C-alpha positions in Angstrom: -28.0 51.7 4.2 -28.9 49.8 1.1 -26.1 48.9 -1.3 -26.6 51.3 -4.3 -24.9 48.9 -6.7 -27.5 46.2 -6.3 -31.2 46.1 -7.0 -33.3 46.2 -3.8 -37.1 46.2 -4.2 -37.4 48.1 -0.8 -35.5 51.1 -2.1 -35.9 50.8 -5.9 -36.8 54.1 -7.5 -36.0 54.3 -11.3 -36.1 58.1 -11.2 -33.7 58.2 -14.2 -36.5 57.1 -16.5 -39.6 59.1 -17.7 -42.7 59.1 -15.4 -44.6 56.3 -17.2 -41.6 54.0 -17.4 -40.9 54.7 -13.7 -44.5 53.9 -12.8 -44.6 50.6 -14.8 -41.3 49.3 -13.3 -42.3 50.2 -9.8 -45.8 48.7 -10.4 -44.2 45.4 -11.5 -42.0 45.3 -8.4 -45.0 46.0 -6.2 -47.1 43.3 -7.8 -44.5 40.7 -7.0 -43.9 42.0 -3.5 -47.6 41.9 -2.8 -47.8 38.2 -3.9 -45.1 37.3 -1.5 -42.3 34.6 -1.4 -44.5 31.7 -0.6 -46.8 32.2 -3.6 -43.8 32.8 -5.8 -42.1 29.6 -4.8 -45.3 27.5 -4.9 -46.1 28.6 -8.4 -42.6 27.7 -9.5 -42.8 24.3 -7.8 -46.3 23.6 -9.2 -45.2 24.6 -12.7 -48.2 26.9 -12.9 -48.8 28.8 -16.2 -48.2 32.5 -15.7 -51.8 33.6 -16.3 -52.0 36.0 -13.3 -48.7 37.7 -14.2 -49.8 38.1 -17.8 -53.2 39.5 -16.7 -51.3 42.1 -14.6 -49.1 42.9 -17.6 -52.1 43.3 -19.8 -54.0 45.5 -17.4 -51.0 47.8 -17.0 -50.1 47.7 -20.7 -46.6 46.7 -19.7 -45.6 44.6 -22.8 -47.5 47.0 -25.1 -45.7 50.1 -23.8 -42.2 48.6 -23.7 -42.4 46.5 -26.9 -44.3 48.6 -29.4 -41.9 50.8 -31.6 -42.9 54.4 -31.7 -43.7 54.1 -35.4 -46.4 51.5 -34.6 -48.0 53.3 -31.7 -51.3 55.0 -32.1 -52.4 58.5 -31.5 -52.0 59.5 -27.8 -49.6 56.6 -27.2 -46.4 58.6 -26.8 -45.0 56.4 -24.1 -44.7 53.4 -26.5 -41.3 52.8 -27.9 -38.6 50.2 -28.1 -36.1 51.4 -25.5 -33.3 49.0 -24.7 -32.5 50.8 -21.4 -35.9 50.2 -19.9 -36.2 46.8 -21.4 -32.9 45.9 -19.6 -34.4 47.2 -16.4 -37.4 45.0 -16.7 -35.3 42.0 -17.5 -33.5 42.5 -14.2 -36.7 42.8 -12.2 -38.3 39.7 -13.8 -35.1 37.7 -13.3 -35.0 38.8 -9.7 -38.4 37.2 -9.1 -38.2 34.2 -11.4 -36.9 33.3 -14.8 -40.3 31.8 -15.8 -41.8 35.4 -15.8 -38.8 36.7 -17.8 -39.1 33.8 -20.3 -42.6 34.7 -21.3 -41.5 38.2 -21.9 -38.3 37.2 -23.6 -39.9 34.9 -26.2 -42.5 37.6 -26.9 -39.6 39.9 -27.8 -38.2 37.2 -30.1 -41.6 36.7 -31.7 -41.9 40.4 -32.4 -38.5 40.6 -34.0 -39.5 39.4 -37.5 -42.7 41.5 -37.4 -41.0 44.8 -36.5 -38.4 44.2 -39.2 -41.1 43.6 -41.8 -42.5 46.0 -44.4 -45.9 44.2 -44.0 -48.0 47.1 -42.6 -51.0 44.9 -41.9 -48.9 42.4 -39.9 -47.3 45.2 -37.9 -50.8 46.7 -37.1 -52.0 43.3 -36.1 -49.1 42.8 -33.8 -49.5 46.2 -32.2 -53.2 45.4 -31.6 -52.4 42.0 -30.1 -49.9 43.7 -27.7 -52.5 46.2 -26.7 -54.9 43.3 -25.9 -52.3 41.8 -23.6 -51.3 38.9 -25.9 -47.9 37.1 -25.9 -45.9 36.1 -28.9 -43.6 33.3 -30.0 -40.6 32.7 -32.3 -41.0 29.6 -34.4 -37.4 29.0 -35.6 -35.9 25.9 -33.9 -36.8 22.4 -34.9 -36.3 19.0 -33.1 -33.9 17.7 -35.8 -32.1 20.8 -36.8 -32.1 22.9 -33.6 -31.6 26.6 -34.6 -29.7 25.6 -37.8 -31.6 28.0 -40.1 -29.9 26.7 -43.2 -32.1 23.7 -42.8 -35.8 23.7 -42.1 -38.5 21.1 -42.5 -41.3 23.6 -42.3 -42.5 23.5 -45.9 -44.7 26.0 -47.7 -46.5 24.9 -50.8 -48.0 27.6 -53.0 -51.8 27.5 -53.0 -52.2 29.1 -56.4 -53.8 32.2 -54.9 -50.7 34.1 -53.8 -50.4 32.3 -50.5 -49.2 28.9 -49.2 -50.1 25.9 -47.2 -47.6 25.2 -44.4 -46.8 21.8 -43.0 -44.1 21.0 -40.4 -43.0 21.0 -36.8 -41.2 23.4 -34.5 -39.5 22.6 -31.2 -38.3 24.6 -28.2 -40.9 27.3 -28.9 -41.7 29.4 -25.9 -45.3 30.7 -25.5 -46.3 28.2 -28.2 -49.4 27.4 -26.1 -50.9 30.9 -25.9 -49.2 33.1 -28.5 -51.6 35.4 -30.4 -48.9 35.5 -33.2 -46.1 33.0 -33.9 -43.4 34.2 -36.2 -42.6 31.0 -38.1 -39.6 30.3 -40.3 -39.9 27.9 -43.2 -39.0 27.3 -46.9 -41.0 27.1 -50.1 -41.2 23.8 -51.9 -41.0 25.4 -55.3 -37.9 27.5 -54.8 -34.4 26.2 -54.1 -31.7 27.8 -52.0 -31.9 31.0 -49.9 -34.5 32.6 -52.1 -37.0 30.0 -50.8 -36.9 31.1 -47.2 -40.1 32.5 -45.7 -41.1 34.1 -42.4 -44.8 34.1 -41.8 -47.2 34.9 -39.0 -49.3 32.1 -37.5 -52.0 32.0 -34.8 -51.7 29.3 -32.1 -55.5 29.2 -31.9 -56.0 28.2 -35.5 -57.5 24.7 -36.1 -54.5 23.8 -38.3 -52.1 24.6 -35.5 -51.5 21.6 -33.3 -49.9 22.0 -29.9 -48.0 18.7 -29.2 -46.6 19.3 -25.7 -44.4 21.3 -23.3 -41.0 19.8 -23.8 -39.7 21.0 -20.4 -40.9 20.3 -16.8 -41.5 23.9 -16.0 -43.9 26.9 -15.9 -42.0 28.0 -19.0 -44.2 26.6 -21.8 -41.4 25.6 -24.2 -43.6 24.0 -26.8 -43.5 21.5 -29.7 -46.2 22.4 -32.2 -47.1 21.2 -35.7 -48.8 22.9 -38.6 -50.9 20.7 -40.8 -51.9 22.3 -44.1 -51.9 25.7 -42.3 -53.3 28.4 -44.6 -50.7 31.2 -45.0 -52.3 34.2 -46.8 -50.2 36.8 -48.6 -51.0 39.2 -45.8 -49.3 36.7 -43.3 -45.9 36.7 -45.0 -43.4 38.8 -43.1 -40.2 38.2 -45.2 -39.1 36.1 -48.1 -35.7 35.0 -49.5 -32.5 36.2 -47.9 -34.4 38.9 -45.9 -36.1 36.0 -44.0 -32.7 34.6 -43.1 -31.4 38.0 -42.0 -34.6 38.6 -40.0 -33.9 35.4 -38.0 -30.3 36.3 -37.2 -31.1 40.0 -36.4 -34.0 38.9 -34.2 -31.6 36.8 -32.1 -29.2 39.8 -32.0 -32.0 41.8 -30.3 -33.2 39.0 -28.1 -30.0 37.5 -26.7 -29.0 40.8 -25.2 -31.8 40.3 -22.6 -30.1 37.3 -21.1 -27.4 39.3 -19.3 -29.8 41.4 -17.2 -32.0 38.4 -16.4 -28.9 36.7 -15.0 -28.1 39.8 -13.0 -31.5 39.7 -11.4 -31.3 36.1 -10.4 -27.8 36.6 -8.8 -29.0 39.7 -6.8 -31.9 37.9 -5.2 -29.8 34.9 -4.4 -27.0 37.0 -2.9 -29.3 38.6 -0.4 -30.4 35.2 0.8 -26.9 33.7 0.8 -25.2 36.5 2.7 -28.1 36.8 5.2 -27.9 33.1 5.9 -24.1 32.9 6.2 -23.9 36.0 8.4 -26.4 34.5 10.9 -25.3 30.9 10.8 -23.1 30.0 13.8 -20.5 27.3 13.3 -17.9 26.3 15.9 -19.0 29.3 17.9 -18.5 31.8 15.2 -20.6 33.2 12.3 -19.8 31.4 9.0 -18.7 34.7 7.6 -15.8 34.8 10.1 -14.0 32.2 8.1 -11.5 33.6 5.5 -12.4 31.3 2.7 -16.1 32.2 3.1 -15.3 35.9 3.0 -13.2 35.4 -0.1 -16.0 33.5 -1.9 -18.7 35.9 -1.0 -16.5 38.9 -1.9 -15.6 37.4 -5.2 -19.3 36.7 -5.9 -20.1 40.3 -5.1 -17.5 42.0 -7.3 -18.2 39.6 -10.1 -21.9 40.6 -9.9 -21.0 44.3 -9.9 -18.8 43.6 -13.0 -21.8 42.0 -14.7 -23.9 45.0 -14.0 -21.2 47.5 -15.1 -20.6 45.7 -18.4 -24.3 45.2 -19.2 -25.2 48.9 -18.4 -22.4 50.1 -20.7 -23.3 47.7 -23.5 -26.8 49.2 -23.5 -25.3 52.5 -24.6 -23.6 50.9 -27.6 -26.8 49.1 -28.5 -28.7 52.4 -28.5 -26.1 54.3 -30.4 -25.7 51.7 -33.1 -26.3 52.5 -36.8 -25.1 51.5 -40.2 -21.6 53.0 -39.5 -21.4 51.9 -35.9 -21.9 48.2 -35.4 -19.8 47.7 -32.3 -22.8 46.2 -30.6 -22.3 43.1 -32.7 -19.3 42.3 -30.4 -20.8 43.6 -27.1 -24.0 41.6 -27.7 -22.6 38.1 -27.8 -20.4 39.2 -24.9 -23.4 40.0 -22.8 -24.9 36.6 -23.7 -21.8 34.6 -23.2 -19.6 36.4 -20.7 -22.2 37.9 -18.3 -24.3 34.7 -18.1 -21.3 32.5 -17.4 -20.2 35.0 -14.7 -23.7 34.5 -13.3 -23.1 30.8 -13.0 -19.8 31.5 -11.1 -21.5 34.0 -8.8 -24.2 31.4 -7.8 -21.6 28.6 -7.5 -19.5 30.7 -5.1 -22.5 31.5 -2.9 -23.7 27.9 -3.0 -20.3 26.7 -1.8 -20.9 28.9 1.3 -24.5 28.1 2.1 -24.2 24.4 1.1 -27.4 22.4 2.0 -29.3 25.6 2.5 -29.3 26.1 -1.3 -31.5 23.0 -1.7 -34.3 24.1 0.7 -37.7 24.4 -1.0 -38.7 27.6 0.9 -35.8 29.6 -0.6 -35.4 31.5 -3.8 -31.9 30.2 -4.0 -33.0 26.7 -5.0 -34.6 27.9 -8.2 -31.8 30.4 -8.8 -29.3 27.5 -8.8 -31.3 25.7 -11.5 -32.3 28.6 -13.7 -28.9 30.4 -13.8 -27.7 27.3 -15.8 -30.1 27.9 -18.6 -29.1 31.4 -19.7 -25.7 30.5 -21.1 -27.4 27.9 -23.2 -30.2 30.0 -24.7 -29.9 32.0 -28.0 -26.8 30.1 -29.0 -24.4 28.2 -26.7 -21.4 29.7 -25.1 -19.2 28.0 -27.7 -21.2 29.5 -30.6 -20.9 33.0 -29.1 -17.2 32.7 -28.3 -16.6 31.7 -31.9 -18.5 34.8 -33.0 -16.5 37.0 -30.6 -13.3 35.8 -32.1 -14.2 37.3 -35.5 -13.7 40.8 -33.9 -10.4 40.1 -32.0 -7.8 41.5 -34.4 -9.7 44.7 -35.3 -10.6 45.4 -31.7 -7.1 44.9 -30.2 -4.8 46.1 -33.0 -6.7 48.4 -35.4 -8.8 50.9 -33.6 -10.9 53.6 -35.3 -12.2 57.0 -34.3 -15.7 57.3 -33.0 -17.6 60.1 -31.2 -17.8 59.5 -27.5 -20.8 57.4 -26.5 -22.7 58.9 -23.5 -24.9 57.1 -21.0 -28.1 56.4 -22.9 -31.1 56.6 -20.6 -33.0 59.0 -22.8 -36.6 58.2 -23.9 -35.7 57.4 -27.5 -36.9 54.7 -29.8 -34.1 52.2 -30.8 -35.4 51.8 -34.3 -32.1 50.7 -35.9 -32.4 47.3 -34.2 -35.2 46.6 -36.7 -33.3 47.7 -39.8 -29.9 46.2 -39.1 -29.6 45.0 -42.7 -27.7 41.9 -43.9 -26.3 39.7 -41.2 -22.8 39.6 -42.6 -19.5 41.6 -42.9 -18.5 41.0 -39.2 -14.8 41.1 -40.1 -15.1 44.7 -41.3 -16.5 46.0 -38.0 -14.2 48.5 -36.3 -13.9 49.6 -32.7 -12.7 52.5 -30.7 -9.3 52.3 -28.9 -9.6 50.2 -25.7 -6.5 51.8 -24.1 -8.0 55.1 -22.8 -10.4 53.2 -20.5 -7.4 51.4 -18.9 -5.3 54.6 -18.8 -7.8 56.3 -16.6 -7.3 53.7 -13.9 -3.5 53.1 -14.0 -3.3 54.2 -10.4 -5.2 51.0 -9.3 -2.7 48.2 -9.0 -4.8 45.4 -10.3 -6.1 47.4 -13.3 -2.4 48.1 -14.1 -1.6 44.4 -13.7 -4.5 43.4 -16.0 -3.3 45.9 -18.5 0.0 44.0 -18.6 -2.0 40.9 -19.6 -4.0 42.8 -22.2 -0.8 44.1 -23.8 0.5 40.6 -23.8 -2.6 39.4 -25.6 -2.0 42.0 -28.3 1.5 40.7 -28.7 0.1 37.1 -28.9 -2.1 38.2 -31.8 0.8 39.8 -33.6 3.4 37.1 -33.2 1.8 33.8 -32.1 -1.8 33.8 -33.3 -3.2 30.5 -34.5 -2.1 29.5 -37.9 -4.3 28.2 -40.7 -4.3 24.6 -39.4 -5.0 25.7 -35.8 -7.9 28.0 -37.1 -9.8 24.7 -37.6 -9.1 23.6 -34.0 -12.1 25.0 -32.2 -10.9 23.7 -28.9 -7.8 25.8 -29.1 -9.6 28.8 -30.5 -12.1 28.8 -27.6 -9.3 29.2 -25.1 -8.0 32.2 -27.0 -11.6 33.5 -27.2 -11.9 33.4 -23.4 -8.8 35.6 -23.1 -10.1 38.1 -25.6 -13.5 38.1 -23.9 -11.9 39.1 -20.6 -10.3 42.1 -22.3 -13.6 43.3 -23.8 -15.4 42.7 -20.5 -12.7 44.7 -18.6 -12.9 47.6 -21.1 -16.6 48.2 -20.7 -16.4 47.7 -17.0 -13.9 50.5 -16.8 -15.9 52.8 -19.1 -19.0 52.4 -16.9 -16.9 52.7 -13.7 -15.7 56.1 -14.9 -19.2 57.2 -15.9 -20.7 56.2 -12.5 -17.7 57.1 -10.3 -17.5 53.6 -8.9 -15.8 53.0 -5.6 -12.1 52.4 -6.3 -11.9 49.5 -3.7 -14.7 47.6 -5.5 -13.1 48.1 -8.9 -9.6 47.1 -7.9 -11.0 44.0 -6.0 -12.9 43.1 -9.2 -9.7 43.4 -11.3 -7.9 41.1 -8.8 -10.5 38.5 -9.8 -10.0 39.3 -13.5 -6.2 38.9 -13.3 -6.7 35.4 -11.8 -9.2 34.6 -14.5 -6.8 35.6 -17.3 -4.0 33.6 -15.7 -6.3 30.5 -15.5 -7.3 30.8 -19.2 -3.6 31.3 -20.2 -2.7 28.1 -18.3 -5.6 26.3 -20.1 -4.2 27.5 -23.5 -0.7 26.2 -22.5 -2.2 22.7 -22.0 -4.0 22.5 -25.3 -2.9 19.6 -27.5 -2.2 21.7 -30.6 -0.6 24.7 -28.8 2.8 25.5 -30.4 5.9 25.9 -28.4 5.7 29.7 -28.9 2.1 29.7 -27.7 3.0 27.7 -24.6 5.8 30.0 -23.8 3.6 33.0 -24.2 0.8 31.5 -22.1 3.0 31.0 -19.1 4.5 34.4 -19.5 1.1 36.0 -19.3 0.3 34.6 -15.9 0.2 37.2 -13.2 -0.5 37.3 -9.5 -3.0 39.9 -8.3 -1.8 42.7 -6.0 -3.0 41.9 -2.5 -4.2 44.7 -0.2 -5.8 43.6 3.0 -7.2 47.0 3.7 -9.0 47.2 0.4 -10.3 43.6 0.7 -11.6 44.4 4.2 -13.5 47.5 3.0 -15.1 45.5 0.2 -16.0 42.8 2.7 -17.8 45.4 4.8 -20.0 46.2 1.8 -20.8 42.5 1.4 -21.5 41.9 5.0 -23.9 44.8 5.0 -26.2 42.9 2.6 -27.2 40.6 5.5 -30.8 41.5 6.2 -30.9 44.3 3.6 -33.7 42.6 1.7 -36.1 39.8 2.5 -39.2 39.1 0.4 -42.3 39.0 2.6 -43.7 35.5 3.3 
């Protein structure tokens, strides 16, 4: 029987979605399965542009259906909406078959962000038409010199005296920059100083004044450098000006970086089928590799970490879809998905790679590309360190000052998540409030490792009250990041428990996962203890927060049976 917790193309039936979503997701799976593993790997190795996939997506109306807000759909296009739940499902599928496919879709999402946030009706209509025609989009924010530092940009717009501008400058790390029908470009006016001079405008990669320099990576992902030379920007091309342009950039990243978590999940799932199947059938010293205790531990840890990634991400979808001006909890859960879930993905692949060793390098396996591509996700849309620093802004309110909110249900309904394009000013993070984290833990106090992790969470609350970094330490990012890792574990655990309750997750799997989380918390506490600037009180606290997980051989054995059953459960056809 297939493991119901992992995506398996052979048994996948997204019956929880509406009929058209269900059809499109299944059609996407079938398209990849029909191509087969050999073609998938050859295209990856040959760095082939994704023309055939994009042709399939255009023919099916995949991007147009999933990425056109309901307000911009035409008559008779009731299936078009921006629905985070089904976007997440497609992220997982595309990650499962190859990050290159996901990347073209992801940067299309980023390119659309400034457009759907704009009041420019003509630009919105143009974008909807391009999507319907099967075009991809690009997000022209980063620059070679400044990276994604949007306070500084060398894309300069000079007024043309007719209400428009002439744009000159370069952009770097711009996905789809070779083919995009519309590139949302961030720049600044030469005649206005300060934030009021920012401009977001729409450019066309096929225009004569748009010069494609190169693909800056050795990959099918076309991560371009392009240059505009005296590019004509008409008034109708302007999406945002002033502070609104700045906010559009940050809010677009808020929308886009959520997609990294489910792409990471897809990569790990495909790699896990290969790894377990190989290990179970590899005979070493007269026994299957999976007979060795350390191999069982590593594969079981990888499995429960992967389940945790899925639980957290699924629950975070609900908060994204329920967000509004008075509920901005998603602003914490979003960088958590980007930072925590993607780094968990790296751990999952590393654990499996330790088991399959040289097999992970073989050119005929998916695993070889998984081992490479899983590294990229923590480094896109802001580094781990940037997102950890962001997460820390919410720590005191989340742990110590809960607020009342209505219960958030599972959100798989066919609704348009229009708030994501009217998030408003990208500030005020310190005022965001959260619901009480304790009830999620209280529901599982009967599981020994959940109870043990709860001890560590209570200890972290005490740390914030009595030993939090002082003013001088608040400038020591190295120390703060260690604290951030501890807080991130608590938030991760909370949403895992909430989703476990909603889905009636197997108690053995959940307690085995929390045994891993207890070890992780202890490791980060020891790391904090060793920081140069940690005070004596902080060092004492850190060692006092170390806990040993509760061992249960029966529980571990039952979880191992689930892992071992993945052997042969899925194999992509040659």
